[in-house]
C-alpha atoms as one frame of an Amber mdcrd trajectory, in Angstrom:
protein
 -54.090 -39.851 -86.856 -57.506 -38.353 -88.160 -60.573 -38.841 -87.081 -61.747
 -40.652 -90.429 -58.942 -43.388 -90.075 -59.528 -43.811 -86.688 -63.074 -44.250
 -86.359 -63.368 -45.955 -90.187 -65.621 -49.287 -90.773 -66.861 -51.385 -93.472
 -70.217 -50.802 -92.408 -69.377 -46.926 -94.061 -68.234 -43.314 -93.510 -67.335
 -42.457 -89.666 -68.101 -39.226 -88.366 -66.006 -36.176 -88.842 -63.197 -35.374
 -86.444 -64.979 -32.301 -85.540 -68.621 -34.538 -84.737 -65.866 -36.153 -82.081
 -64.754 -33.002 -81.099 -68.171 -31.670 -80.282 -69.444 -34.833 -78.254 -66.142
 -34.559 -76.340 -67.071 -31.149 -75.500 -70.712 -31.776 -74.724 -69.734 -34.886
 -72.196 -67.302 -32.829 -70.468 -69.680 -29.884 -70.135 -72.039 -31.988 -68.702
 -69.590 -33.813 -66.071 -68.262 -30.103 -64.892 -72.088 -29.091 -64.421 -72.182
 -32.594 -62.277 -69.343 -31.237 -60.424 -70.026 -27.117 -60.679 -70.261 -26.525
 -57.078 -66.748 -28.364 -55.986 -65.583 -25.850 -59.068 -66.471 -22.856 -58.090
 -65.577 -23.130 -54.890 -62.144 -21.877 -53.385 -61.105 -24.920 -52.418 -58.514
 -26.310 -49.617 -57.860 -29.801 -49.959 -56.361 -32.026 -47.119 -55.806 -35.293
 -46.569 -55.126 -37.774 -50.109 -55.704 -35.021 -51.809 -53.488 -32.655 -49.986
 -50.612 -35.683 -50.673 -51.717 -35.573 -54.344 -50.741 -31.640 -54.508 -47.647
 -31.964 -53.065 -46.494 -34.199 -56.420 -48.676 -31.837 -58.537 -46.979 -28.830
 -57.532 -43.516 -30.897 -58.446 -45.465 -31.934 -61.993 -46.026 -28.356 -63.287
 -42.325 -27.803 -63.284 -41.609 -31.034 -64.850 -39.721 -32.582 -61.917 -41.929
 -35.367 -61.211 -41.179 -38.940 -61.570 -43.033 -40.741 -58.621 -46.627 -41.434
 -58.499 -49.293 -40.905 -56.320 -48.502 -42.320 -52.337 -49.497 -46.115 -51.754
 -50.873 -46.612 -48.122 -48.298 -49.737 -47.664 -45.008 -47.041 -48.106 -44.036
 -46.222 -51.590 -44.886 -44.404 -54.547 -47.055 -46.412 -57.371 -45.364 -46.633
 -60.585 -45.894 -43.153 -62.502 -47.173 -40.061 -62.349 -49.397 -40.246 -65.846
 -52.813 -39.080 -64.067 -50.769 -36.395 -62.105 -49.817 -34.856 -64.745 -53.381
 -34.663 -65.955 -54.477 -32.557 -62.814 -50.996 -30.657 -62.921 -52.591 -29.474
 -66.371 -55.665 -28.660 -65.250 -54.914 -26.697 -62.305 -51.817 -25.112 -64.517
 -54.291 -23.951 -67.595 -57.296 -23.039 -65.574 -56.042 -21.576 -62.907 -52.938
 -19.746 -63.185 -53.582 -19.716 -66.869 -56.613 -18.498 -68.001 -57.832 -18.168
 -64.418 -61.463 -19.900 -64.749 -61.041 -21.520 -61.990 -61.205 -19.688 -58.274
 -58.887 -22.337 -57.038 -56.033 -24.234 -57.958 -58.049 -27.507 -56.575 -60.882
 -26.416 -58.897 -58.499 -26.582 -61.728 -57.718 -29.950 -61.331 -61.405 -30.991
 -60.775 -62.247 -29.148 -63.821 -58.960 -31.667 -65.550 -60.647 -34.570 -64.236
 -64.105 -33.835 -66.210 -61.850 -33.907 -69.166 -59.446 -36.829 -68.482 -63.497
 -38.900 -67.787 -64.797 -37.024 -70.993 -62.236 -38.015 -73.273 -62.648 -41.984
 -71.742 -66.352 -42.070 -72.588 -65.347 -40.370 -75.967 -62.792 -43.187 -76.654
 -65.278 -46.086 -75.915 -68.119 -45.130 -77.612 -65.908 -44.560 -80.469 -64.639
 -48.153 -80.190 -67.745 -49.742 -80.000 -69.086 -48.002 -82.904 -67.160 -50.504
 -84.926 -69.141 -53.391 -84.174 -72.300 -50.847 -83.748 -72.204 -50.180 -86.801
 -72.986 -46.072 -86.790 -73.371 -43.647 -83.894 -76.594 -44.023 -82.586 -76.373
 -47.432 -81.049 -72.477 -46.763 -79.748 -74.251 -44.058 -78.595 -76.860 -46.071
 -76.756 -74.186 -48.638 -75.255 -72.252 -45.127 -73.895 -75.284 -44.043 -72.708
 -76.502 -46.734 -70.811 -72.831 -47.483 -69.516 -72.539 -44.274 -67.591 -76.136
 -45.096 -66.343 -74.428 -47.797 -64.966 -71.628 -46.314 -63.432 -74.035 -43.571
 -61.685 -75.644 -46.294 -59.982 -72.610 -48.217 -59.432 -70.444 -45.484 -57.766
 -71.236 -41.856 -59.066 -67.932 -40.852 -57.958 -66.483 -42.809 -60.737 -67.957
 -39.839 -62.779 -67.550 -36.873 -60.751 -64.791 -37.995 -58.179 -61.443 -37.233
 -58.099 -60.090 -39.821 -55.406 -57.407 -42.046 -57.294 -59.324 -45.709 -57.148
 -62.224 -43.384 -59.000 -59.954 -42.151 -61.966 -59.056 -45.929 -62.751 -62.390
 -46.670 -63.741 -62.635 -45.038 -66.966 -59.208 -46.268 -68.107 -60.040 -49.809
 -67.438 -63.661 -49.436 -69.419 -61.570 -48.440 -72.385 -58.556 -51.309 -72.297
 -61.173 -53.997 -72.223 -63.114 -52.685 -75.163 -59.674 -52.305 -76.715 -58.358
 -55.323 -75.571 -61.361 -57.261 -76.937 -60.274 -56.623 -80.531 -57.674 -59.028
 -80.748 -59.744 -61.771 -80.308 -59.762 -61.691 -83.430 -56.250 -60.453 -84.451
 -57.478 -56.621 -85.049 -54.868 -54.139 -84.356 -57.274 -51.296 -84.966 -57.502
 -50.379 -81.136 -53.650 -51.137 -80.404 -53.071 -47.160 -79.548 -56.291 -46.772
 -77.407 -55.221 -50.259 -75.512 -51.379 -48.945 -74.983 -52.587 -45.708 -73.731
 -55.263 -47.016 -71.397 -53.052 -49.847 -69.951 -49.763 -47.373 -69.457 -52.289
 -44.958 -67.037 -53.546 -47.659 -65.578 -50.095 -49.266 -64.683 -48.678 -45.438
 -64.078 -51.431 -45.660 -61.041 -51.097 -49.061 -59.517 -48.184 -51.732 -59.797
 -51.244 -54.667 -59.651 -52.356 -53.479 -62.905 -49.531 -55.400 -64.438 -50.438
 -59.049 -63.463 -53.796 -58.195 -64.509 -53.415 -56.963 -67.660 -51.805 -60.018
 -68.087 -53.994 -62.171 -67.050 -56.942 -60.412 -69.403 -53.845 -60.792 -72.185
 -53.433 -64.445 -71.530 -57.410 -65.137 -71.917 -57.752 -62.782 -75.020 -54.535
 -64.374 -76.760 -55.967 -68.208 -75.962 -59.190 -67.156 -77.186 -57.845 -65.817
 -80.528 -56.080 -69.218 -80.773 -58.848 -71.323 -80.395 -60.871 -68.969 -82.708
 -58.384 -68.780 -85.541 -56.381 -71.570 -85.227 -56.812 -72.186 -89.189 -56.990
 -68.507 -89.745 -52.802 -67.797 -89.942 -53.076 -63.911 -91.054 -55.302 -63.520
 -87.868 -53.462 -65.727 -85.247 -51.796 -63.358 -82.960 -49.580 -67.049 -82.141
 -47.571 -66.482 -85.689 -45.375 -64.908 -87.669 -47.549 -64.167 -89.975 -49.594
 -61.796 -88.088 -46.776 -60.346 -86.413 -45.345 -59.503 -89.872 -48.590 -58.199
 -91.105 -48.883 -55.424 -88.569 -45.709 -54.924 -87.142 -46.203 -51.128 -87.332
 -49.071 -51.272 -85.811 -47.594 -53.110 -83.149 -44.203 -51.102 -82.613 -46.017
 -47.842 -82.696 -48.197 -49.161 -79.242 -45.215 -51.096 -77.549 -43.755 -47.737
 -77.951 -46.395 -45.670 -77.018 -46.929 -48.087 -74.005 -42.687 -47.571 -72.771
 -43.017 -44.049 -72.429 -45.248 -44.001 -69.506 -42.591 -47.057 -67.696 -39.764
 -43.923 -68.226 -40.248 -42.292 -64.696 -40.623 -45.494 -63.147 -37.313 -46.477
 -64.849 -35.577 -43.377 -64.025 -37.240 -43.473 -60.676 -35.691 -47.188 -60.278
 -32.378 -45.935 -61.700 -31.892 -42.388 -59.558 -33.471 -44.846 -55.765 -31.985
 -48.123 -57.044 -33.361 -50.700 -56.211 -35.909 -48.895 -56.323 -39.670 -49.318
 -56.805 -40.146 -52.298 -58.550 -38.053 -54.140 -55.741 -40.299 -52.449 -52.948
 -43.248 -53.779 -55.170 -42.319 -57.566 -55.454 -41.126 -57.667 -51.591 -44.520
 -56.331 -50.539 -46.187 -59.308 -52.616 -44.131 -61.703 -51.288 -45.098 -60.540
 -48.017 -48.798 -60.684 -48.993 -50.738 -63.870 -46.883 -52.782 -64.489 -49.950
 -56.751 -65.473 -49.466 -58.865 -68.191 -50.421 -60.525 -68.751 -53.532 -63.677
 -68.805 -51.562 -62.827 -65.682 -50.032 -61.447 -64.047 -53.724 -65.015 -65.447
 -55.377 -66.991 -63.370 -52.478 -65.073 -60.139 -52.976 -65.730 -60.805 -57.125
 -69.106 -60.970 -56.416 -69.477 -57.262 -54.276 -68.768 -55.899 -57.326 -72.206
 -57.326 -59.164 -74.345 -56.757 -56.134 -73.707 -59.711 -53.656 -72.930 -59.083
 -49.778 -73.911 -57.126 -47.204 -73.425 -53.400 -48.223 -72.963 -54.408 -51.733
 -73.646 -51.367 -54.307 -74.643 -52.162 -57.729 -77.835 -54.142 -56.459 -79.009
 -55.708 -59.032 -75.796 -56.072 -61.401 -75.392 -60.076 -61.366 -79.140 -60.285
 -63.193 -77.960 -57.784 -65.992 -74.634 -59.578 -65.980 -76.496 -63.140 -66.331
 -78.830 -62.163 -68.875 -76.080 -60.550 -71.671 -73.809 -63.621 -70.193 -76.890
 -66.263 -71.282 -77.197 -64.548 -74.634 -73.705 -64.592 -76.102 -73.680 -68.315
 -74.622 -76.577 -68.858 -76.829 -74.771 -67.453 -79.449 -76.738 -64.699 -80.531
 -78.144 -66.581 -84.180 -80.261 -64.068 -84.783 -77.886 -61.300 -84.931 -75.514
 -60.659 -87.717 -72.521 -62.686 -87.830 -69.903 -59.725 -87.524 -72.062 -58.089
 -84.952 -72.073 -61.352 -82.681 -68.851 -61.861 -83.083 -67.435 -58.760 -81.443
 -70.166 -59.450 -78.990 -68.616 -62.335 -77.910 -65.046 -61.045 -77.849 -66.271
 -57.889 -75.437 -67.440 -60.654 -73.362 -64.572 -62.695 -73.853 -62.438 -59.909
 -72.239 -65.349 -59.149 -69.295 -64.555 -62.808 -68.340 -60.839 -62.016 -68.682
 -61.183 -59.244 -66.355 -63.252 -61.417 -64.089 -60.702 -63.983 -63.595 -57.556
 -61.203 -63.082 -59.592 -60.001 -60.579 -60.288 -63.194 -58.560 -56.384 -63.527
 -59.441 -55.540 -60.637 -57.651 -57.615 -61.217 -54.696 -56.581 -64.355 -53.969
 -52.658 -63.374 -54.082 -52.763 -59.627 -53.728 -55.308 -58.281 -52.053 -54.728
 -57.424 -48.341 -58.031 -55.951 -47.037 -61.005 -57.787 -48.682 -63.583 -55.804
 -46.680 -62.171 -52.486 -48.833 -64.587 -51.992 -51.753 -62.390 -49.187 -53.170
 -59.148 -51.613 -53.702 -60.927 -52.881 -56.755 -63.227 -50.120 -57.885 -62.006
 -50.648 -61.292 -63.668 -53.765 -62.071 -66.935 -51.836 -61.533 -66.613 -50.824
 -65.594 -67.346 -54.769 -66.217 -71.122 -54.513 -64.784 -71.343 -51.428 -66.217
 -70.076 -52.404 -69.755 -72.156 -55.412 -69.848 -75.194 -52.665 -69.202 -74.019
 -51.437 -72.148 -73.750 -54.120 -74.352 -77.046 -55.828 -73.135 -78.511 -52.493
 -74.401 -76.783 -52.665 -77.560 -77.679 -56.496 -78.116 -81.112 -55.352 -77.999
 -80.762 -52.998 -80.164 -79.794 -55.108 -82.488 -82.279 -57.705 -82.417 -85.111
 -55.283 -82.781 -86.045 -56.172 -86.746 -86.817 -52.993 -88.195 -84.027 -50.852
 -89.551 -83.318 -47.062 -90.621 -83.489 -43.415 -89.264 -86.751 -44.179 -86.745
 -84.729 -47.037 -85.158 -81.417 -44.747 -84.977 -83.611 -41.817 -83.404 -84.860
 -44.238 -80.928 -81.488 -45.242 -80.144 -80.773 -41.732 -79.628 -83.558 -40.759
 -77.549 -82.513 -43.776 -74.954 -78.881 -42.777 -74.945 -80.171 -39.112 -73.742
 -82.973 -40.393 -71.415 -80.013 -43.291 -69.863 -77.712 -39.962 -69.575 -80.592
 -37.955 -68.061 -81.549 -40.410 -65.429 -77.954 -40.517 -64.214 -78.486 -37.134
 -62.919 -80.372 -38.505 -59.768 -77.034 -39.914 -58.596 -74.775 -36.969 -60.040
 -76.145 -34.245 -59.053 -74.743 -35.651 -55.316 -71.171 -34.585 -54.220 -68.631
 -37.485 -54.186 -68.446 -38.314 -50.098 -64.945 -37.244 -49.669 -65.651 -33.422
 -51.072 -65.409 -32.173 -47.529 -61.672 -33.411 -48.084 -61.276 -30.807 -50.135
 -63.532 -27.962 -49.269 -61.901 -26.693 -45.979 -61.336 -23.384 -45.590 -59.538
 -23.560 -41.694 -56.873 -24.969 -43.864 -55.413 -21.244 -44.499 -56.284 -20.800
 -40.337 -54.164 -23.915 -39.991 -51.257 -22.517 -41.885 -51.228 -18.642 -40.504
 -51.159 -20.200 -36.987 -48.271 -22.366 -37.420 -46.003 -19.703 -39.491 -47.002
 -17.399 -36.709 -44.900 -19.632 -34.293 -41.919 -17.891 -32.807 -38.723 -18.961
 -34.187 -37.125 -19.058 -37.710 -36.181 -22.510 -39.646 -38.398 -25.360 -40.906
 -40.728 -26.480 -38.288 -39.619 -29.496 -36.834 -43.319 -31.962 -36.673 -43.191
 -35.232 -34.185 -46.687 -36.552 -35.384 -48.782 -39.030 -33.171 -49.641 -41.806
 -34.499 -52.356 -44.046 -33.097 -55.179 -46.116 -34.336 -57.808 -43.476 -33.361
 -56.214 -40.513 -33.874 -53.443 -40.870 -36.886 -56.174 -40.465 -39.943 -56.737
 -37.104 -39.010 -53.299 -35.713 -37.965 -52.042 -37.125 -40.705 -54.686 -35.988
 -43.160 -54.761 -31.971 -41.324 -50.579 -32.098 -41.467 -50.894 -32.731 -45.225
 -53.289 -29.923 -45.617 -50.949 -27.583 -44.155 -47.744 -28.830 -46.058 -49.472
 -28.878 -48.902 -50.917 -24.792 -48.544 -47.495 -24.062 -47.195 -45.558 -25.484
 -50.385 -48.714 -23.641 -53.144 -47.660 -20.474 -50.954 -43.586 -20.636 -51.392
 -43.008 -21.225 -47.917 -40.394 -24.295 -46.480 -42.718 -23.966 -43.738 -42.294
 -27.134 -41.384 -40.885 -30.784 -42.017 -41.571 -34.305 -39.927 -39.517 -36.194
 -38.061 -41.481 -38.928 -36.390 -44.157 -40.778 -38.032 -43.407 -39.485 -41.284
 -44.560 -41.114 -44.158 -44.214 -41.689 -48.391 -47.355 -39.198 -49.085 -45.433
 -36.486 -46.945 -43.175 -36.381 -49.756 -39.385 -36.970 -49.018 -38.523 -33.266
 -49.178 -40.366 -32.789 -45.985 -38.750 -35.426 -44.045 -36.645 -33.178 -41.568
 -32.721 -33.591 -41.623 -30.829 -34.798 -38.393 -29.426 -31.070 -38.197 -33.197
 -29.443 -38.388 -33.985 -32.245 -35.469 -30.794 -31.594 -33.482 -31.296 -27.322
 -33.821 -34.891 -26.181 -34.800 -38.045 -25.458 -33.306 -39.878 -28.293 -32.337
 -43.694 -29.526 -31.637 -45.381 -32.120 -31.024 -48.463 -32.291 -33.415 -51.876
 -34.326 -31.789 -55.495 -34.548 -32.418 -57.285 -32.015 -30.136 -59.459 -33.505
 -27.754 -60.072 -32.878 -24.070 -58.049 -30.752 -22.444 -55.240 -32.228 -21.174
 -54.381 -30.792 -17.201 -51.003 -32.523 -17.434 -49.940 -31.064 -20.969 -51.527
 -27.673 -20.514 -52.627 -25.503 -23.267 -51.083 -25.810 -26.314 -49.076 -23.081
 -27.941 -51.912 -23.680 -30.891 -55.089 -25.124 -31.462 -56.599 -25.633 -34.934
 -58.288 -27.314 -37.345 -58.316 -30.351 -35.026 -54.457 -29.802 -34.319 -53.037
 -29.505 -30.848 -49.045 -28.327 -31.634 -47.076 -28.641 -28.211 -43.485 -27.226
 -27.887 -40.902 -29.578 -27.200 -39.163 -28.642 -24.166 -41.846 -25.816 -23.196
 -43.392 -26.052 -19.430 -46.589 -26.563 -19.583 -49.456 -23.985 -19.684 -51.792
 -24.407 -16.991 -55.230 -23.335 -17.791 -58.396 -23.219 -15.880 -61.062 -25.112
 -17.401 -64.158 -26.412 -16.120 -65.958 -29.361 -17.650 -69.302 -30.970 -17.348
 -68.601 -33.991 -16.476 -66.425 -32.663 -13.617 -68.722 -29.986 -12.190 -72.813
 -30.561 -13.920 -74.157 -28.167 -11.174 -71.983 -25.492 -12.540 -73.664 -25.788
 -16.147 -77.161 -26.208 -14.996 -78.121 -22.467 -14.493 -75.925 -21.854 -17.842
 -77.464 -23.869 -20.033 -80.598 -22.286 -21.028 -82.559 -23.645 -23.955 -81.637
 -26.972 -25.808 -79.353 -28.835 -23.714 -79.480 -32.196 -22.162 -77.298 -33.107
 -19.756 -75.598 -36.719 -20.558 -72.939 -38.360 -18.888 -69.490 -36.331 -20.253
 -71.096 -33.497 -21.741 -74.496 -31.987 -22.577 -75.973 -32.587 -25.895 -77.677
 -30.113 -28.380 -80.187 -31.993 -30.540 -82.155 -28.795 -32.009 -81.821 -26.388
 -34.457 -80.307 -23.776 -31.668 -78.975 -23.973 -27.992 -78.747 -20.756 -25.569
 -76.445 -20.348 -22.645 -76.745 -17.853 -20.394 -74.042 -15.947 -18.568 -75.352
 -13.935 -15.599 -72.808 -10.976 -14.599 -69.164 -11.803 -13.244 -67.229  -8.930
 -13.068 -64.195 -11.179 -12.694 -64.867 -12.978 -16.469 -62.328 -12.333 -18.950
 -63.332 -10.865 -22.456 -62.637 -14.507 -24.322 -64.645 -16.971 -23.709 -63.414
 -20.404 -24.951 -66.109 -23.875 -24.927 -64.832 -27.364 -25.635 -67.308 -28.511
 -28.033 -67.500 -31.567 -30.704 -69.639 -34.033 -32.260 -69.973 -37.306 -33.513
 -69.136 -37.929 -37.183 -71.264 -40.972 -38.312 -69.993 -41.052 -42.294 -67.510
 -39.125 -44.726 -69.240 -35.654 -45.724 -71.357 -35.328 -42.572 -71.073 -31.794
 -41.009 -72.380 -29.814 -38.371 -72.097 -26.197 -38.925 -72.665 -23.761 -36.013
 -72.811 -20.118 -36.191 -72.299 -18.373 -32.645 -74.324 -15.098 -31.800 -73.390
 -13.259 -28.407 -76.561 -10.816 -27.395 -77.511 -11.077 -31.338 -74.591 -10.347
 -32.862 -72.392 -12.735 -35.076 -69.615 -13.679 -32.938 -68.309 -16.580 -35.274
 -68.601 -19.589 -37.313 -67.523 -22.933 -37.236 -68.051 -26.421 -38.864 -67.295
 -30.010 -37.611 -66.826 -32.925 -39.573 -64.326 -36.308 -39.531 -61.446 -33.989
 -39.854 -61.843 -32.165 -36.746 -64.696 -33.793 -34.815 -63.695 -31.750 -31.463
 -62.014 -28.274 -31.611 -61.957 -25.278 -29.183 -64.445 -21.834 -29.832 -63.543
 -18.810 -28.937 -66.809 -16.032 -28.348 -65.588 -12.078 -27.516 -67.837 -11.120
 -25.200 -67.466  -7.332 -26.195 -65.761  -4.379 -24.096 -67.665  -5.281 -20.545
 -67.577  -9.162 -20.578 -68.292  -8.879 -17.008 -72.200  -8.064 -17.996 -74.726
 -10.709 -18.577 -75.014 -12.472 -21.806 -76.969 -14.510 -23.651 -74.936 -16.732
 -26.194 -76.791 -18.641 -28.799 -75.451 -21.518 -31.056 -77.275 -22.090 -34.365
 -76.460 -25.500 -35.585 -76.858 -26.290 -39.466 -76.391 -30.041 -40.149 -75.503
 -31.392 -43.819 -77.876 -33.071 -45.732 -79.346 -36.527 -44.848 -77.129 -36.898
 -41.492 -78.061 -36.594 -37.484 -75.443 -34.572 -35.618 -75.555 -33.358 -32.472
 -73.296 -30.661 -30.720 -71.726 -31.553 -27.652 -70.505 -28.941 -25.234 -68.194
 -30.956 -22.810 -66.365 -28.047 -20.794 -65.424 -23.640 -20.793 -62.253 -21.886
 -20.225 -62.822 -19.521 -17.810 -59.696 -17.462 -17.738 -58.581 -15.938 -21.162
 -55.164 -15.517 -23.140 -56.044 -11.975 -24.156 -57.712  -9.722 -22.006
């Protein structure tokens, strides 16, 4: 379908295809610039993003039929977004070598993905706006509202953020059905397909929105058989467009059908089983949850959204009598889609949401206040009495100003960036690979409320990196989870005969367990059946007097450890002929928020001796310092601390190990 046939309206000739292509390129470049720091980094993903990579590597071989994992123990319906990410990794990293790491290719693919949805929204809004300039004003204000609500909607790669823009496109597309128009059925099918692939809950929610739209169509067009959806004349007149849209939508269900046949009764049965087990919520609780996305409630983002949403609702209810009838009609149709989306979220929150305190569950609904802001700006534009070039130029200027203003938020990295920018993943992989023995390593994962997220997230990082290297390194036995994918679940034969390790979060040294076989990236590996490896640890809590002469500048003894709150802290070692060459310190920090990080740079006698980062995935670790060829002489160890912007983190020293694993 070429640009002219897709974007023509009765008001005049649409921009040619190259104008839309240029707009797409500009949007993609702008989004890539907002994400450039992460794109140009050599990324190593952990947690959710490593879980996605395990699937994306299958998608690159066209072998993937499952969607991303669900926290409740099954895969989401389809892999559409995963294939987009796989395309980015394959093209931009593997083929063109434009980015330094595979995950950087995924990030660049997300920028293209988001740019495509934004341009599609502008193209559809142009139908009701009459020309490109006011449609761009709508788009610019919508982008600004998205950035204000949650900037990671535009520059993030977390799946809840990736649902928002297709949801916005779906709302704009389905609004055309209010008056029986079928010129956006293809965008409606594509956006709905991406949403349903992403999460099964979109099926009932899209159903609610469609019911609201069809009901509105019936009330408005009950005397117009040609445009009344519930009538044979409408289906007969638009049979081809309907069949094309239905065919496109059905393509998104092919992976789900294959998965159901392959693993009968398959995912559909699991979705139904989960929905039956949900206790549900009261209507009041559902309304309070919905209000969060309009800026209501403690800690809610998008403060003030209810004000512009209320202003738009008042205008639409007043009838927009001073505006052209066709525009007023289309504006009310879009408002009807907003109403349908709100009722759909209320329904979902009442019967389907199991954790009403988690805003991420319905992040997609931010599309409604954002589009409402764009529509309010468009209504204000059309209300101006003047027409002509000057008015359109003003709209373009305001659109650019809105996009430029969004940079205030877009220049910030998503809070979860550190989950895919962790160089310690390579060290973790190399350490596990060096463990003695052959065959896949059997991993028994620790699972406690306090420790599970770190163990799970870092184990995913290990397995994803190993799969990238083409190494079938390890499998998971105890506490395997769907996010680790079924090929990574150990077989009974592997459990019985292969080398086996318990994987725990790194905490204080355990005198009963002894030293782990490996201690890296917040994980401690203990070999099953092996005798404990003792080590001589001296802790601040047990022997504070021992540490008082050691801790020179920058330390304060407090309870179980010594706290360093300044930019640097010093350890002064007196002469000790019995001292081993490698001094190991047990350190940690309290991480207040996602993205907070404390970087520790060590100097021994003025010479660099290592650098470590402590953040949510590795809050405690052992750092080893090489004291050189003459360890028994006096040494001065300086620990320089660098904190991530906006966070106050202190380094804690809990103890040290005097003996050495190597002389």
